[in-house]
Biopython code that builds the backbone (N, CA, C, O; Angstrom):
import numpy as np
from Bio.PDB.StructureBuilder import StructureBuilder

atoms = [
    (1, "MET", "N", (63.540, 2.497, -33.824)),
    (1, "MET", "CA", (62.736, 1.082, -33.305)),
    (1, "MET", "C", (61.622, 1.303, -32.427)),
    (1, "MET", "O", (61.747, 1.800, -31.307)),
    (2, "GLN", "N", (60.572, 0.950, -32.913)),
    (2, "GLN", "CA", (59.353, 0.960, -32.040)),
    (2, "GLN", "C", (59.380, -0.119, -31.205)),
    (2, "GLN", "O", (59.777, -1.219, -31.589)),
    (3, "SER", "N", (58.870, 0.165, -29.748)),
    (3, "SER", "CA", (58.807, -1.012, -29.191)),
    (3, "SER", "C", (57.497, -0.949, -28.163)),
    (3, "SER", "O", (57.056, 0.164, -27.874)),
    (4, "ASN", "N", (56.995, -1.917, -27.717)),
    (4, "ASN", "CA", (55.751, -1.843, -26.873)),
    (4, "ASN", "C", (56.424, -1.661, -25.396)),
    (4, "ASN", "O", (55.624, -1.289, -24.538)),
    (5, "LYS", "N", (57.705, -1.854, -24.987)),
    (5, "LYS", "CA", (58.090, -1.833, -23.894)),
    (5, "LYS", "C", (59.306, -0.533, -23.787)),
    (5, "LYS", "O", (60.086, -0.198, -24.678)),
    (6, "ARG", "N", (59.186, 0.011, -22.501)),
    (6, "ARG", "CA", (60.313, 1.366, -22.382)),
    (6, "ARG", "C", (60.727, 0.951, -20.893)),
    (6, "ARG", "O", (60.176, 0.240, -20.052)),
    (7, "ILE", "N", (61.977, 1.716, -20.907)),
    (7, "ILE", "CA", (62.490, 2.168, -19.679)),
    (7, "ILE", "C", (62.603, 3.615, -19.577)),
    (7, "ILE", "O", (62.465, 4.185, -20.659)),
    (8, "ALA", "N", (62.825, 4.391, -18.535)),
    (8, "ALA", "CA", (63.305, 5.710, -18.188)),
    (8, "ALA", "C", (64.579, 5.844, -17.318)),
    (8, "ALA", "O", (64.832, 5.074, -16.392)),
    (9, "ILE", "N", (65.309, 6.818, -17.667)),
    (9, "ILE", "CA", (66.577, 7.130, -17.036)),
    (9, "ILE", "C", (66.360, 8.368, -16.377)),
    (9, "ILE", "O", (66.032, 9.266, -17.153)),
    (10, "LEU", "N", (66.447, 8.703, -15.127)),
    (10, "LEU", "CA", (66.234, 9.668, -14.572)),
    (10, "LEU", "C", (67.721, 10.012, -13.445)),
    (10, "LEU", "O", (68.138, 9.060, -12.786)),
    (11, "SER", "N", (68.339, 11.226, -13.326)),
    (11, "SER", "CA", (69.414, 11.508, -12.511)),
    (11, "SER", "C", (68.888, 12.433, -11.688)),
    (11, "SER", "O", (68.646, 13.597, -12.007)),
    (12, "GLY", "N", (68.644, 11.774, -10.281)),
    (12, "GLY", "CA", (67.887, 12.657, -9.514)),
    (12, "GLY", "C", (68.827, 13.363, -8.481)),
    (12, "GLY", "O", (68.253, 13.775, -7.473)),
    (13, "GLY", "N", (69.977, 13.541, -8.550)),
    (13, "GLY", "CA", (71.029, 14.173, -7.791)),
    (13, "GLY", "C", (72.057, 14.988, -8.448)),
    (13, "GLY", "O", (71.891, 15.281, -9.632)),
    (14, "GLY", "N", (72.959, 15.334, -7.904)),
    (14, "GLY", "CA", (74.107, 16.331, -8.609)),
    (14, "GLY", "C", (75.010, 15.105, -9.646)),
    (14, "GLY", "O", (75.029, 13.876, -9.574)),
    (15, "ASP", "N", (75.664, 16.005, -10.534)),
    (15, "ASP", "CA", (76.422, 15.101, -11.272)),
    (15, "ASP", "C", (77.655, 14.521, -10.670)),
    (15, "ASP", "O", (78.312, 15.074, -9.788)),
    (16, "CYS", "N", (77.929, 13.341, -11.223)),
    (16, "CYS", "CA", (78.934, 12.446, -10.324)),
    (16, "CYS", "C", (79.683, 11.635, -11.503)),
    (16, "CYS", "O", (79.131, 11.233, -12.528)),
    (17, "PRO", "N", (81.197, 11.452, -11.128)),
    (17, "PRO", "CA", (81.641, 10.378, -12.082)),
    (17, "PRO", "C", (81.017, 9.155, -12.495)),
    (17, "PRO", "O", (80.432, 8.502, -11.631)),
    (18, "GLY", "N", (81.047, 8.735, -13.690)),
    (18, "GLY", "CA", (80.562, 7.470, -14.184)),
    (18, "GLY", "C", (78.963, 7.604, -14.410)),
    (18, "GLY", "O", (78.288, 6.588, -14.574)),
    (19, "THR", "N", (78.480, 8.679, -14.411)),
    (19, "THR", "CA", (76.916, 8.882, -14.789)),
    (19, "THR", "C", (76.894, 8.660, -16.361)),
    (19, "THR", "O", (76.187, 7.795, -16.877)),
    (20, "ASN", "N", (77.604, 9.386, -16.978)),
    (20, "ASN", "CA", (77.795, 9.137, -18.382)),
    (20, "ASN", "C", (77.927, 7.600, -18.831)),
    (20, "ASN", "O", (77.151, 7.079, -19.631)),
    (21, "ALA", "N", (78.756, 7.090, -18.360)),
    (21, "ALA", "CA", (79.125, 5.558, -18.460)),
    (21, "ALA", "C", (77.796, 4.789, -18.226)),
    (21, "ALA", "O", (77.244, 4.107, -19.089)),
    (22, "ALA", "N", (77.404, 4.953, -17.124)),
    (22, "ALA", "CA", (75.938, 4.371, -16.868)),
    (22, "ALA", "C", (74.891, 4.649, -17.885)),
    (22, "ALA", "O", (74.295, 3.684, -18.363)),
    (23, "ILE", "N", (74.621, 5.749, -18.239)),
    (23, "ILE", "CA", (73.650, 5.966, -19.015)),
    (23, "ILE", "C", (74.014, 5.292, -20.330)),
    (23, "ILE", "O", (73.101, 4.627, -20.820)),
    (24, "ARG", "N", (75.045, 5.324, -20.933)),
    (24, "ARG", "CA", (75.711, 4.767, -22.164)),
    (24, "ARG", "C", (75.322, 3.348, -22.120)),
    (24, "ARG", "O", (74.532, 2.814, -22.898)),
    (25, "ALA", "N", (75.974, 2.753, -21.094)),
    (25, "ALA", "CA", (75.734, 1.134, -20.984)),
    (25, "ALA", "C", (74.091, 0.682, -20.805)),
    (25, "ALA", "O", (73.689, -0.269, -21.476)),
    (26, "ILE", "N", (73.374, 1.228, -20.094)),
    (26, "ILE", "CA", (72.096, 1.181, -19.990)),
    (26, "ILE", "C", (71.429, 1.089, -21.225)),
    (26, "ILE", "O", (70.877, 0.057, -21.608)),
    (27, "THR", "N", (71.473, 2.357, -21.988)),
    (27, "THR", "CA", (70.857, 2.623, -23.118)),
    (27, "THR", "C", (71.114, 1.631, -24.189)),
    (27, "THR", "O", (70.230, 1.043, -24.812)),
    (28, "LYS", "N", (72.551, 1.470, -24.377)),
    (28, "LYS", "CA", (72.884, 0.626, -25.635)),
    (28, "LYS", "C", (72.417, -0.854, -25.398)),
    (28, "LYS", "O", (72.017, -1.523, -26.351)),
    (29, "LYS", "N", (72.472, -1.378, -24.088)),
    (29, "LYS", "CA", (72.076, -2.662, -23.596)),
    (29, "LYS", "C", (70.581, -2.854, -24.017)),
    (29, "LYS", "O", (70.217, -3.772, -24.751)),
    (30, "ALA", "N", (69.516, -1.645, -23.341)),
    (30, "ALA", "CA", (68.367, -1.836, -23.425)),
    (30, "ALA", "C", (67.848, -2.008, -24.869)),
    (30, "ALA", "O", (67.014, -2.842, -25.221)),
    (31, "ILE", "N", (68.500, -1.046, -25.698)),
    (31, "ILE", "CA", (68.242, -0.960, -27.411)),
    (31, "ILE", "C", (68.602, -2.387, -28.036)),
    (31, "ILE", "O", (67.831, -3.139, -28.631)),
    (32, "LEU", "N", (69.868, -2.568, -27.778)),
    (32, "LEU", "CA", (70.430, -3.689, -28.789)),
    (32, "LEU", "C", (69.910, -5.077, -28.222)),
    (32, "LEU", "O", (69.447, -5.882, -29.030)),
    (33, "GLU", "N", (69.956, -5.344, -27.096)),
    (33, "GLU", "CA", (69.813, -6.675, -26.283)),
    (33, "GLU", "C", (68.475, -7.055, -26.157)),
    (33, "GLU", "O", (67.988, -8.068, -26.660)),
    (34, "ASP", "N", (67.740, -6.017, -25.304)),
    (34, "ASP", "CA", (66.485, -6.120, -24.905)),
    (34, "ASP", "C", (65.006, -5.371, -25.727)),
    (34, "ASP", "O", (63.835, -5.287, -25.357)),
    (35, "GLY", "N", (65.750, -4.887, -27.035)),
    (35, "GLY", "CA", (64.571, -4.101, -27.713)),
    (35, "GLY", "C", (63.711, -3.159, -27.102)),
    (35, "GLY", "O", (62.508, -3.102, -27.356)),
    (36, "LEU", "N", (64.289, -2.427, -26.314)),
    (36, "LEU", "CA", (63.463, -1.539, -25.477)),
    (36, "LEU", "C", (63.582, 0.162, -25.855)),
    (36, "LEU", "O", (64.660, 0.726, -26.042)),
    (37, "GLU", "N", (62.566, 0.671, -25.905)),
    (37, "GLU", "CA", (62.611, 2.160, -25.815)),
    (37, "GLU", "C", (63.160, 2.799, -24.847)),
    (37, "GLU", "O", (62.804, 2.535, -23.699)),
    (38, "VAL", "N", (64.037, 3.670, -25.062)),
    (38, "VAL", "CA", (64.585, 4.238, -23.919)),
    (38, "VAL", "C", (64.474, 5.746, -23.720)),
    (38, "VAL", "O", (64.975, 6.522, -24.533)),
    (39, "ILE", "N", (63.767, 6.190, -22.557)),
    (39, "ILE", "CA", (63.237, 7.441, -22.431)),
    (39, "ILE", "C", (64.221, 8.320, -21.338)),
    (39, "ILE", "O", (64.363, 7.876, -20.199)),
    (40, "GLY", "N", (64.818, 9.450, -21.706)),
    (40, "GLY", "CA", (65.525, 10.312, -20.718)),
    (40, "GLY", "C", (64.768, 11.542, -19.986)),
    (40, "GLY", "O", (64.491, 12.619, -20.514)),
    (41, "ILE", "N", (64.524, 11.191, -18.802)),
    (41, "ILE", "CA", (63.656, 12.358, -17.970)),
    (41, "ILE", "C", (64.374, 13.732, -17.892)),
    (41, "ILE", "O", (65.329, 13.897, -17.132)),
    (42, "MET", "N", (63.977, 14.546, -18.556)),
    (42, "MET", "CA", (64.700, 15.889, -18.383)),
    (42, "MET", "C", (64.954, 16.397, -16.759)),
    (42, "MET", "O", (64.112, 16.309, -15.866)),
    (43, "ASP", "N", (66.105, 16.856, -16.643)),
    (43, "ASP", "CA", (66.166, 17.702, -15.129)),
    (43, "ASP", "C", (65.678, 16.943, -13.896)),
    (43, "ASP", "O", (65.246, 17.603, -12.950)),
    (44, "GLY", "N", (65.712, 15.639, -13.831)),
    (44, "GLY", "CA", (65.491, 14.971, -12.744)),
    (44, "GLY", "C", (64.076, 14.923, -12.488)),
    (44, "GLY", "O", (63.201, 15.027, -13.347)),
    (45, "PHE", "N", (63.898, 14.752, -11.188)),
    (45, "PHE", "CA", (62.428, 14.589, -10.842)),
    (45, "PHE", "C", (61.517, 15.679, -11.019)),
    (45, "PHE", "O", (60.300, 15.505, -10.943)),
    (46, "ASP", "N", (62.136, 17.007, -11.296)),
    (46, "ASP", "CA", (61.305, 18.233, -11.906)),
    (46, "ASP", "C", (60.759, 17.723, -13.170)),
    (46, "ASP", "O", (59.568, 17.813, -13.469)),
    (47, "GLY", "N", (61.726, 17.149, -13.950)),
    (47, "GLY", "CA", (61.086, 16.721, -15.358)),
    (47, "GLY", "C", (60.019, 15.933, -15.301)),
    (47, "GLY", "O", (59.001, 16.254, -15.913)),
    (48, "MET", "N", (60.082, 14.790, -14.566)),
    (48, "MET", "CA", (59.134, 13.791, -14.145)),
    (48, "MET", "C", (57.810, 14.475, -13.858)),
    (48, "MET", "O", (56.720, 14.177, -14.345)),
    (49, "ILE", "N", (58.050, 15.334, -13.085)),
    (49, "ILE", "CA", (56.687, 15.848, -12.497)),
    (49, "ILE", "C", (56.162, 16.986, -13.611)),
    (49, "ILE", "O", (54.950, 17.188, -13.684)),
    (50, "HIS", "N", (56.826, 17.521, -14.236)),
    (50, "HIS", "CA", (56.209, 18.320, -15.356)),
    (50, "HIS", "C", (56.295, 17.827, -16.665)),
    (50, "HIS", "O", (56.152, 18.563, -17.641)),
    (51, "ASN", "N", (56.598, 16.202, -16.770)),
    (51, "ASN", "CA", (56.464, 15.791, -18.103)),
    (51, "ASN", "C", (57.212, 16.000, -19.266)),
    (51, "ASN", "O", (56.808, 16.045, -20.428)),
    (52, "ARG", "N", (58.634, 16.156, -18.716)),
    (52, "ARG", "CA", (59.800, 16.661, -19.764)),
    (52, "ARG", "C", (60.517, 15.590, -20.288)),
    (52, "ARG", "O", (61.320, 15.180, -19.450)),
    (53, "PHE", "N", (60.548, 15.068, -21.166)),
    (53, "PHE", "CA", (61.294, 13.890, -21.498)),
    (53, "PHE", "C", (61.813, 14.013, -22.846)),
    (53, "PHE", "O", (61.499, 14.936, -23.598)),
    (54, "ARG", "N", (62.710, 12.957, -23.183)),
    (54, "ARG", "CA", (62.980, 12.643, -24.793)),
    (54, "ARG", "C", (63.517, 11.262, -24.760)),
    (54, "ARG", "O", (64.054, 10.687, -23.814)),
    (55, "THR", "N", (63.273, 10.819, -25.989)),
    (55, "THR", "CA", (63.664, 9.330, -26.530)),
    (55, "THR", "C", (65.176, 9.426, -26.659)),
    (55, "THR", "O", (65.645, 10.461, -27.133)),
    (56, "LEU", "N", (65.978, 8.440, -26.281)),
    (56, "LEU", "CA", (67.057, 8.454, -26.455)),
    (56, "LEU", "C", (67.625, 7.147, -27.463)),
    (56, "LEU", "O", (67.286, 5.987, -27.232)),
    (57, "HIS", "N", (68.416, 7.471, -28.455)),
    (57, "HIS", "CA", (68.630, 6.645, -29.655)),
    (57, "HIS", "C", (69.990, 6.135, -29.425)),
    (57, "HIS", "O", (70.730, 6.742, -28.650)),
    (58, "TYR", "N", (70.302, 5.291, -29.908)),
    (58, "TYR", "CA", (71.631, 4.510, -30.064)),
    (58, "TYR", "C", (72.752, 5.773, -30.240)),
    (58, "TYR", "O", (73.525, 6.011, -29.312)),
    (59, "ASP", "N", (72.780, 6.388, -31.210)),
    (59, "ASP", "CA", (73.531, 7.344, -31.609)),
    (59, "ASP", "C", (73.774, 8.507, -30.599)),
    (59, "ASP", "O", (74.869, 9.056, -30.481)),
    (60, "ASP", "N", (72.871, 8.776, -30.016)),
    (60, "ASP", "CA", (73.029, 9.630, -28.710)),
    (60, "ASP", "C", (73.812, 9.601, -27.629)),
    (60, "ASP", "O", (74.250, 10.521, -26.938)),
    (61, "VAL", "N", (73.980, 8.067, -27.536)),
    (61, "VAL", "CA", (74.889, 7.722, -26.387)),
    (61, "VAL", "C", (76.317, 7.155, -27.126)),
    (61, "VAL", "O", (77.209, 6.665, -26.432)),
    (62, "SER", "N", (76.426, 7.257, -28.422)),
    (62, "SER", "CA", (77.673, 6.540, -28.945)),
    (62, "SER", "C", (78.799, 7.131, -29.115)),
    (62, "SER", "O", (79.895, 6.579, -29.022)),
    (63, "VAL", "N", (78.561, 8.534, -29.430)),
    (63, "VAL", "CA", (79.895, 9.245, -29.846)),
    (63, "VAL", "C", (80.151, 10.353, -28.968)),
    (63, "VAL", "O", (79.332, 11.272, -28.957)),
    (64, "GLY", "N", (81.290, 10.410, -28.139)),
    (64, "GLY", "CA", (81.485, 11.502, -27.314)),
    (64, "GLY", "C", (81.120, 11.536, -25.793)),
    (64, "GLY", "O", (81.763, 12.226, -25.002)),
    (65, "ILE", "N", (80.084, 10.778, -25.431)),
    (65, "ILE", "CA", (79.419, 10.642, -24.292)),
    (65, "ILE", "C", (80.537, 10.469, -22.899)),
    (65, "ILE", "O", (80.456, 10.905, -21.751)),
    (66, "LEU", "N", (81.322, 9.838, -23.421)),
    (66, "LEU", "CA", (82.141, 9.475, -22.017)),
    (66, "LEU", "C", (83.199, 10.603, -21.782)),
    (66, "LEU", "O", (83.781, 10.667, -20.699)),
    (67, "THR", "N", (83.429, 11.415, -22.701)),
    (67, "THR", "CA", (84.341, 12.552, -22.393)),
    (67, "THR", "C", (83.756, 13.733, -22.287)),
    (67, "THR", "O", (84.484, 14.725, -22.253)),
    (68, "GLN", "N", (82.399, 13.876, -22.217)),
    (68, "GLN", "CA", (81.850, 15.012, -21.923)),
    (68, "GLN", "C", (81.409, 15.233, -20.336)),
    (68, "GLN", "O", (81.480, 14.229, -19.626)),
    (69, "GLY", "N", (81.054, 16.212, -19.855)),
    (69, "GLY", "CA", (80.975, 16.450, -18.496)),
    (69, "GLY", "C", (79.602, 16.585, -18.390)),
    (69, "GLY", "O", (79.091, 17.577, -18.909)),
    (70, "GLY", "N", (78.802, 15.656, -17.731)),
    (70, "GLY", "CA", (77.241, 15.736, -17.602)),
    (70, "GLY", "C", (76.511, 15.577, -18.754)),
    (70, "GLY", "O", (76.688, 16.177, -19.815)),
    (71, "TYR", "N", (75.549, 14.609, -18.461)),
    (71, "TYR", "CA", (74.901, 14.574, -19.954)),
    (71, "TYR", "C", (73.733, 15.671, -20.143)),
    (71, "TYR", "O", (73.314, 16.460, -19.296)),
    (72, "ASP", "N", (73.390, 15.536, -21.257)),
    (72, "ASP", "CA", (72.495, 16.724, -21.731)),
    (72, "ASP", "C", (71.038, 16.654, -21.515)),
    (72, "ASP", "O", (70.309, 17.367, -22.205)),
    (73, "PHE", "N", (70.530, 15.846, -20.604)),
    (73, "PHE", "CA", (69.363, 15.883, -20.207)),
    (73, "PHE", "C", (68.995, 16.385, -18.747)),
    (73, "PHE", "O", (67.864, 16.535, -18.286)),
    (74, "GLY", "N", (70.293, 16.626, -18.090)),
    (74, "GLY", "CA", (70.270, 17.236, -16.740)),
    (74, "GLY", "C", (70.140, 16.793, -15.662)),
    (74, "GLY", "O", (69.864, 15.596, -15.745)),
    (75, "THR", "N", (70.201, 17.188, -14.513)),
    (75, "THR", "CA", (69.692, 16.463, -13.366)),
    (75, "THR", "C", (69.020, 17.603, -12.252)),
    (75, "THR", "O", (69.108, 18.804, -12.512)),
    (76, "SER", "N", (68.442, 17.195, -11.177)),
    (76, "SER", "CA", (67.845, 18.253, -10.431)),
    (76, "SER", "C", (67.841, 17.364, -8.943)),
    (76, "SER", "O", (67.410, 16.214, -8.859)),
    (77, "ASN", "N", (68.320, 18.025, -7.982)),
    (77, "ASN", "CA", (68.245, 17.869, -6.535)),
    (77, "ASN", "C", (67.182, 18.489, -5.866)),
    (77, "ASN", "O", (66.927, 18.215, -4.694)),
    (78, "ILE", "N", (66.401, 19.481, -6.662)),
    (78, "ILE", "CA", (65.654, 20.308, -6.021)),
    (78, "ILE", "C", (64.105, 19.571, -5.916)),
    (78, "ILE", "O", (63.596, 19.330, -4.821)),
    (79, "ALA", "N", (63.608, 19.332, -6.883)),
    (79, "ALA", "CA", (62.086, 18.895, -6.990)),
    (79, "ALA", "C", (62.159, 17.252, -6.245)),
    (79, "ALA", "O", (62.880, 16.299, -6.539)),
    (80, "ASN", "N", (61.158, 17.385, -5.244)),
    (80, "ASN", "CA", (60.675, 16.115, -4.611)),
    (80, "ASN", "C", (59.342, 15.586, -4.856)),
    (80, "ASN", "O", (58.399, 16.086, -4.243)),
    (81, "PRO", "N", (59.174, 14.757, -5.574)),
    (81, "PRO", "CA", (57.790, 14.357, -5.991)),
    (81, "PRO", "C", (57.001, 13.893, -4.810)),
    (81, "PRO", "O", (55.777, 14.016, -4.865)),
    (82, "ILE", "N", (57.570, 13.363, -3.725)),
    (82, "ILE", "CA", (56.888, 12.725, -2.447)),
    (82, "ILE", "C", (56.360, 13.827, -1.757)),
    (82, "ILE", "O", (55.173, 13.701, -1.457)),
    (83, "THR", "N", (57.043, 15.127, -1.338)),
    (83, "THR", "CA", (56.389, 16.536, -0.936)),
    (83, "THR", "C", (55.425, 16.888, -1.779)),
    (83, "THR", "O", (54.350, 17.280, -1.326)),
    (84, "LEU", "N", (55.635, 16.813, -3.056)),
    (84, "LEU", "CA", (54.518, 17.527, -3.954)),
    (84, "LEU", "C", (53.440, 16.957, -3.777)),
    (84, "LEU", "O", (52.483, 17.710, -3.599)),
    (85, "ASP", "N", (53.169, 15.446, -3.757)),
    (85, "ASP", "CA", (52.204, 14.673, -3.571)),
    (85, "ASP", "C", (51.341, 15.014, -2.105)),
    (85, "ASP", "O", (50.114, 15.111, -2.075)),
    (86, "GLN", "N", (52.123, 15.154, -1.055)),
    (86, "GLN", "CA", (51.471, 15.346, 0.160)),
    (86, "GLN", "C", (50.982, 16.712, 0.075)),
    (86, "GLN", "O", (50.048, 17.004, 0.822)),
    (87, "LYS", "N", (51.454, 17.609, -0.710)),
    (87, "LYS", "CA", (50.816, 19.137, -0.565)),
    (87, "LYS", "C", (49.602, 19.203, -1.454)),
    (87, "LYS", "O", (48.844, 20.171, -1.380)),
    (88, "ARG", "N", (49.370, 18.126, -2.363)),
    (88, "ARG", "CA", (47.807, 17.839, -2.806)),
    (88, "ARG", "C", (46.862, 17.441, -1.823)),
    (88, "ARG", "O", (45.665, 17.724, -1.856)),
    (89, "ARG", "N", (47.440, 16.775, -0.944)),
    (89, "ARG", "CA", (46.394, 16.163, -0.150)),
    (89, "ARG", "C", (45.573, 17.292, 1.037)),
    (89, "ARG", "O", (44.670, 16.876, 1.762)),
]
sb = StructureBuilder()
sb.init_structure("model")
sb.init_model(0)
sb.init_chain("A")
sb.init_seg("    ")
for serial, (resi, resn, name, xyz) in enumerate(atoms, 1):
    if name == "N":
        sb.init_residue(resn, " ", resi, " ")
    sb.init_atom(name, np.array(xyz, "f"), 0.0, 1.0, " ", f" {name:<3s}", serial, name[0])
structure = sb.get_structure()
């Protein structure tokens, strides 16, 4: 489904219980009810800084996501876009 509107999901800390359920709920609602394209930012803020992302489709979050540990686009609590910006000044 092509959309002019999109949202991004980024996990900017360590894994925690409920992350996969939240990703699943946000993605499904955004696609089905709001017609949005959903982008998963890979490896947290590091992925945002280095432009690493992938489109999430309904099927990506429909089968088995709730029982697996940690979602497959990763997380990072190392990269900090604020300090990176300050270094550029």
